[in-house]
Structures are given as structure tokens and as C-alpha cells.
C-alpha positions in Angstrom: -25.7 -60.6 127.1 -22.3 -59.2 127.2 -19.0 -60.9 128.2 -19.0 -59.6 131.8 -22.6 -61.0 132.5 -21.5 -64.4 130.9 -18.3 -64.5 133.0 -20.2 -63.8 136.2 -23.1 -66.2 135.4 -20.6 -69.1 134.9 -18.2 -68.2 137.6 -18.9 -71.3 139.5 -17.7 -73.5 136.4 -14.3 -72.0 137.0 -12.5 -69.9 134.3 -14.5 -69.9 131.1 -13.4 -68.9 127.6 -15.9 -66.6 125.8 -15.4 -66.2 122.1 -17.3 -64.3 119.4 -19.4 -66.7 117.4 -22.2 -65.9 115.0 -24.3 -63.2 116.5 -23.0 -63.8 120.1 -20.6 -65.9 121.9 -19.4 -69.5 122.3 -18.8 -70.4 126.0 -16.3 -73.2 126.7 -14.3 -74.7 129.6 -10.9 -76.6 129.0 -11.5 -76.3 125.3 -15.1 -77.8 125.4 -17.7 -75.6 124.2 -21.0 -76.1 126.2 -23.1 -73.1 125.5 -23.9 -70.5 123.0 -25.2 -66.9 124.1 -27.0 -65.4 121.1 -29.5 -62.8 120.3 -32.2 -65.7 120.5 -31.1 -66.6 124.1 -28.7 -68.8 125.9 -28.4 -72.5 124.6 -26.7 -75.3 126.3 -25.2 -78.4 124.6 -27.5 -81.4 125.1 -27.4 -85.0 124.4 -29.8 -88.0 124.5 -29.7 -88.1 128.1 -30.4 -84.3 128.8 -32.6 -83.4 125.9 -35.7 -84.9 127.6 -35.1 -82.6 130.6 -35.0 -79.6 128.2 -38.3 -80.8 126.6 -39.9 -81.2 130.0 -39.1 -77.5 130.6 -40.7 -76.5 127.4 -37.3 -75.5 125.8 -36.6 -75.7 122.1 -33.4 -76.4 120.2 -31.6 -73.5 118.7 -32.8 -72.8 115.1 -32.3 -70.1 112.5 -33.7 -69.0 109.3 -31.8 -68.8 105.9 -33.2 -67.2 102.7 -34.4 -70.7 101.8 -35.0 -72.8 104.8 -35.2 -73.2 108.6 -32.2 -74.8 110.2 -32.5 -76.6 113.6 -29.5 -77.4 115.6 -30.7 -80.2 117.7 -27.4 -80.3 119.9 -28.1 -76.8 121.6 -31.2 -76.3 123.6 -32.5 -73.0 125.1 -32.0 -72.5 128.9 -35.4 -72.3 130.5 -36.0 -68.6 131.7 -36.6 -69.8 135.3 -33.2 -71.0 135.6 -31.5 -67.5 135.0 -32.1 -66.8 138.8 -31.2 -70.3 139.9 -27.3 -70.4 140.1 -27.2 -74.0 141.1 
């Protein structure tokens, strides 16, 4: 996903800031990072209230592999594919 696509995708949020991060972009509004766009997909920040909704959609948390272990970042969950076409 490129900057222009992400800007259009989040246009309803108001002006978003998109910064290079890892292998993709960090996406924020008013200084609060709420999403990551990485090679592995689009991940939204989640908490105890929203994680069950991501799980119900079959989503998974962001994870990556180092040379020695697998790391899971439980605070970011992958956007279900069906929602790319649902702007609401």
C-alpha cells in the first residue's frame, strides 16, 4: 500500500499523518498512532475491548520472525480483508 492509497482510505478520519516505519508506514491522527501498513497487511491498534471483535473475524495479531524467535505484537491486529471494501 502506498501513501496515496492510505490517505484516501482514511480520508473520513480527517487529516492523517503517514510516516515510514519498519517495512511500511505508521498511520496517526492528532499524534496518536492507530494503524500500521506493512508488507504483511494493514493492522489496527486494538485493546481488551476490541480484540474479541478481531478474533471473531478470524484476524490475527501482528507478528514477525527474528533469527532466533517469533515476536507477536498483541496491540496491533490485522484488518479483515472484507473490510477493505467497507468504508464505514
